[in-house]
C-alpha positions in Angstrom: -20.2 24.2 -2.5 -17.3 21.7 -3.1 -13.7 22.9 -3.6 -11.9 21.2 -6.4 -8.2 20.6 -5.6 -6.4 19.2 -8.7 -9.5 17.5 -9.9 -10.5 16.1 -6.5 -13.7 17.7 -5.1 -13.8 18.5 -1.4 -17.3 19.0 0.2 -20.7 17.5 0.7 -21.3 14.4 -1.3 -17.7 13.6 -1.8 -15.2 11.4 0.1 -13.3 12.9 3.0 -9.9 14.3 1.8 -7.3 12.8 4.1 -3.9 14.5 4.7 -0.9 12.8 6.1 0.9 15.6 7.9 4.6 14.6 7.7 5.5 18.1 8.9 9.1 17.8 10.0 8.9 14.2 11.0 11.4 13.5 8.2 14.1 14.8 10.7 15.7 16.9 7.9 16.4 13.8 5.8 14.9 13.9 2.3 15.3 10.1 2.0 13.2 9.6 5.1 10.7 12.0 3.7 10.3 9.8 0.7 9.8 6.7 2.9 7.1 8.6 4.7 5.4 9.7 1.4 5.4 6.1 0.1 4.0 4.7 3.3 1.3 7.4 3.6 0.2 6.6 0.0 0.1 2.9 0.9 -2.1 3.8 3.9 -4.7 5.6 1.9 -3.7 9.2 2.3 -5.0 11.5 -0.5 -2.2 14.0 0.2 1.1 14.3 2.0 2.1 17.6 3.6 5.3 19.0 4.9 6.1 22.3 6.7 8.3 24.9 5.0 10.0 27.8 6.7 12.5 30.5 5.8 14.0 30.9 9.2 15.0 34.5 9.1 11.5 35.4 7.9 9.8 33.4 10.5 11.9 34.1 13.6 13.7 37.1 15.0 17.5 36.9 15.4 17.2 36.6 19.1 14.7 33.7 18.8 17.1 31.8 16.6 20.1 32.5 18.8 18.6 31.4 22.1 20.0 28.3 23.6 17.9 25.2 23.1 18.6 22.4 25.6 16.2 19.5 25.0 16.2 15.8 24.4 14.5 16.7 21.1 17.2 19.2 20.0 19.2 18.9 16.9 21.4 21.8 17.7 22.9 24.0 20.4 20.6 26.9 19.5 17.0 27.0 18.4 18.2 28.2 15.0 20.6 25.4 14.6 17.8 23.0 15.6 15.4 24.4 13.1 18.0 24.6 10.3 18.7 20.9 10.7 15.0 20.1 10.1 14.6 22.3 7.0 14.6 20.8 3.5 15.8 23.0 0.6 13.7 24.2 -2.3 15.4 21.7 -4.6 14.6 18.9 -2.2 11.0 20.1 -2.2 11.0 19.9 -6.0 12.4 16.4 -5.9 9.9 15.2 -3.3 7.0 16.8 -5.3 8.2 14.8 -8.4 8.4 11.6 -6.3 4.9 12.1 -4.9 3.5 12.8 -8.3 5.0 9.6 -9.6 3.3 7.7 -6.7 0.0 9.4 -7.5 -0.4 11.1 -4.1 -0.9 14.9 -3.8 2.0 16.9 -2.3 1.8 20.2 -0.5 3.1 22.0 2.6 2.4 24.6 5.2 3.9 28.0 4.5 5.3 29.4 7.7 6.2 32.8 6.2 5.8 34.8 2.9 9.1 33.6 1.5 8.0 30.0 1.9 4.6 30.8 0.5 6.2 32.2 -2.6 8.3 29.0 -3.0 5.1 26.9 -2.8 3.3 29.1 -5.3 6.3 28.7 -7.6 6.1 24.9 -7.2 2.4 25.1 -8.0 1.3 22.9 -5.1 -2.4 22.1 -5.2 -3.1 24.2 -2.1 -1.2 26.0 0.6 -1.8 25.1 4.2 -1.8 27.9 6.8 -1.1 26.6 10.2 -2.8 27.8 13.4 0.1 30.0 14.3 -0.6 32.2 11.2 -4.4 32.3 11.3 -4.0 35.9 12.7 -1.2 36.7 10.4 -3.4 38.8 8.2 -0.6 40.1 6.0 0.3 36.6 5.0 -3.3 35.6 4.5 -3.7 38.5 2.2 -0.5 37.7 0.3 -1.4 34.1 -0.3 -5.1 34.8 -1.0 -4.2 37.3 -3.8 -2.2 34.6 -5.5 -5.4 32.6 -6.2 -3.9 29.5 -4.7 -6.4 27.4 -2.7 -5.9 27.6 1.1 -6.5 25.1 3.9 -6.6 27.1 7.2 -6.2 25.7 10.7 -7.7 27.6 13.6 -6.0 26.4 16.8 -5.0 29.1 19.4 -7.5 31.6 18.0 -10.6 33.4 19.2 -13.7 33.0 17.0 -13.6 36.7 15.9 -10.1 36.1 14.6 -11.3 33.1 12.6 -14.1 35.1 11.1 -11.7 37.9 10.1 -9.3 35.4 8.6 -12.1 33.8 6.5 -13.2 37.2 5.4 -9.7 38.2 4.2 -9.3 35.0 2.2 -12.8 34.8 0.7 -12.9 38.4 -0.5 -10.3 37.5 -3.1 -11.5 34.1 -4.1 -14.7 32.9 -2.4 -14.2 29.3 -3.5 -10.6 28.9 -2.4 -10.9 28.1 1.3 -11.2 25.0 3.4 -11.4 25.6 7.2 -10.2 23.2 9.8 -11.2 23.0 13.4 -8.0 22.4 15.4 -6.7 22.4 19.0 -2.9 23.2 19.2 -2.1 21.0 22.2 0.3 18.1 21.7 -1.3 15.7 22.5 -4.8 17.2 22.9 -6.7 16.1 26.0 -10.0 14.6 24.9 -12.0 17.1 27.0 -10.4 19.9 25.0 -11.2 18.6 21.5 -14.7 20.1 21.4 -15.9 18.6 18.1 -19.1 20.7 18.5 -17.1 23.5 16.9 -17.4 21.6 13.6 -21.2 22.4 13.7 -20.5 26.0 14.6 -18.2 26.4 11.7 -20.6 24.7 9.3 -23.4 27.0 10.5 -21.3 30.2 10.4 -19.4 29.5 7.2 -22.0 27.6 5.2 -20.3 28.0 1.9 -16.9 26.7 3.1 -16.0 23.0 3.5 -15.1 22.3 7.1 -12.5 19.8 8.3 -10.6 18.7 11.4 -6.9 18.7 12.1 -6.3 16.5 15.1 -3.5 16.2 17.6 -5.2 13.8 20.1 -3.9 10.3 20.6 -5.6 7.5 18.7 -8.0 7.6 15.8 -11.6 7.5 17.3 -12.0 11.3 17.5 -10.9 11.9 13.9 -13.4 9.2 12.7 -16.1 10.9 14.8 -15.3 14.2 13.2 -16.2 12.7 9.8 -19.5 11.5 11.2 -20.2 15.1 12.3 -19.5 16.4 8.7 -15.7 17.0 8.5 -14.7 16.9 4.8 -11.0 17.0 5.5 -9.0 15.1 8.1 -5.4 16.0 8.8 -3.2 13.9 11.1 0.5 13.9 11.8 2.2 10.8 10.4 5.4 9.1 11.5 7.2 5.8 10.9 8.4 5.6 14.5 7.0 7.3 17.5 10.3 7.0 19.4 12.2 9.2 17.0 13.5 12.5 18.3 11.0 15.3 18.1 7.8 16.4 19.9 5.5 15.7 16.9 6.3 12.0 16.7 4.5 11.1 20.0 1.2 12.5 18.9 1.5 11.3 15.3 -0.1 8.2 13.9 2.1 5.3 12.8 1.3 3.4 9.5 -0.9 0.9 11.2 -3.0 3.5 13.0 -3.2 5.7 9.9 -4.4 2.8 7.8 -7.0 1.9 10.5 -8.2 5.6 10.6 -8.6 5.7 6.8 -10.5 2.4 6.8 -12.7 3.7 9.7 -13.4 7.0 7.8 -14.4 5.1 4.7 -16.7 2.8 6.7 -18.4 5.8 8.4 -18.8 7.5 5.0 -20.6 4.4 3.7 -22.8 4.3 6.8 -23.8 7.9 6.2 -25.2 7.2 2.7 -29.0 7.6 2.6 -31.8 10.0 2.8 -33.7 10.9 6.1 -36.5 8.5 5.3 -37.3 5.6 7.6 -38.6 2.4 6.1 -37.9 -1.3 6.3 -34.8 -2.1 4.3 -34.2 -5.1 2.0 -31.3 -6.1 4.2 -33.6 -6.3 7.2 -36.2 -8.7 5.7 -34.4 -11.9 6.7 -34.4 -10.8 10.4 -38.0 -9.6 10.1 -39.1 -12.9 8.6 -37.5 -14.8 11.4 -38.2 -12.6 14.4 -40.8 -10.0 13.4 -43.9 -10.4 15.6 -47.6 -10.7 14.7 -51.0 -10.2 16.4 -52.1 -13.5 17.9 -55.3 -14.8 19.5 -55.0 -15.3 23.3 -58.0 -17.6 23.4 -60.2 -19.0 20.6 -62.1 -16.2 18.8 -65.3 -17.5 17.3 -66.7 -16.5 13.9 -68.8 -13.4 14.4 -67.0 -12.2 17.5 -65.7 -8.7 17.8 -62.0 -8.3 18.3 -61.1 -7.2 21.8 -57.7 -6.0 23.1 -57.9 -8.5 26.0 -57.9 -11.4 23.6 -55.0 -10.2 21.4 -51.3 -10.7 22.2 -48.1 -10.0 20.3 -45.8 -13.0 19.5 -43.4 -14.3 16.9 -45.7 -16.6 14.9 -45.6 -19.0 12.0 -47.1 -18.3 9.6 -47.1 -14.5 10.0 -50.2 -12.5 10.8 -51.0 -8.8 11.0 -48.2 -6.6 12.2 -48.5 -5.4 15.8 -48.8 -1.7 14.7 -52.2 -2.7 13.1 -53.7 -3.4 16.5 -55.9 -0.2 16.7 -57.2 -0.7 13.2 -58.8 -4.1 14.1 -60.2 -3.4 17.6 -64.0 -3.8 17.5 -64.0 -5.4 14.0 -65.9 -8.7 13.4 -64.1 -11.9 12.3 -65.5 -14.0 9.5 -64.0 -17.3 10.8 -63.0 -18.9 14.0 -59.4 -18.1 15.0 -57.9 -20.8 17.2 -56.0 -19.8 20.4 -52.3 -19.1 19.9 -52.6 -18.7 16.1 -52.0 -15.5 14.1 -54.8 -13.1 13.2 -54.7 -12.5 9.4 -56.2 -9.6 7.5 -58.5 -11.8 5.5 -60.2 -13.0 8.8 -61.5 -9.5 9.5 -64.7 -8.0 8.0 -64.4 -4.5 6.6 -60.8 -4.1 7.4 -59.3 -0.9 5.9 -55.6 -0.5 6.4 
């Protein structure tokens, strides 16, 4: 059953919903966030997504006060580093207005209850719950009760945890969940991606649209996920992979993101059709040129019976009987002489019933 997010259906029979995960690649700069939103829209994203935290509600005091020495650090302590990357509620409102003006959906991951309440107040189209909170059952319950649609990532979790999370959310609003396969490794080694989990999720949670949140390098895996049935694709997005921050290196730049979107749309077009095999109109020119016919090896005289040793398959002009008709004509009598190396036509055969 499709989910409808601000008028946009997500599910079988509808285009893949593509999220540009800006996260904190804005470096704590609202103007850079706007540049990212604009470029993501130009690259074909349906939605741009940030990450919102209330630091005292996400981290313990000791976790915030610990020293953070790293080439990616924006502060002496981890708390100072994270504070630098946070945008205020008012900046979120401004970015939401900007995205709305551009015609691209705007949302965020809620990293704690306080941030979830801000996003609910902003009336974002959905709330993303990152892999680190899939087992945060208190927060799942809190957001699910609000009635706000949820997109849930499932990295770093056992399957039983995923099933419990789905149960908590869907007991409140059965139609408010989209579930994403995800591996929380930055970047994800290809041998760890395991796209077969998309099929497991589809089979287990048959009423829930399934998607993929990727952290691998490149775009091939994400396009492949769509071929397997992913209805949502989320990829990190940056303007410059050399910027400070661990997410930039496993993000897609605009050229890559655009190529991924184009690849996804091409795969979607290629998936159109019913499981019924027949010759297509687009194949007729090739069939007319290279399709083969049944041809006489030696001259077959009028009144002779057709024998497999005197029939060969060749490209002929004009066309004769298709090769798959061979067993229909064996032992049949011909009503005229068929010269060697010429096609055997249906009108040459007595009592032919195809």
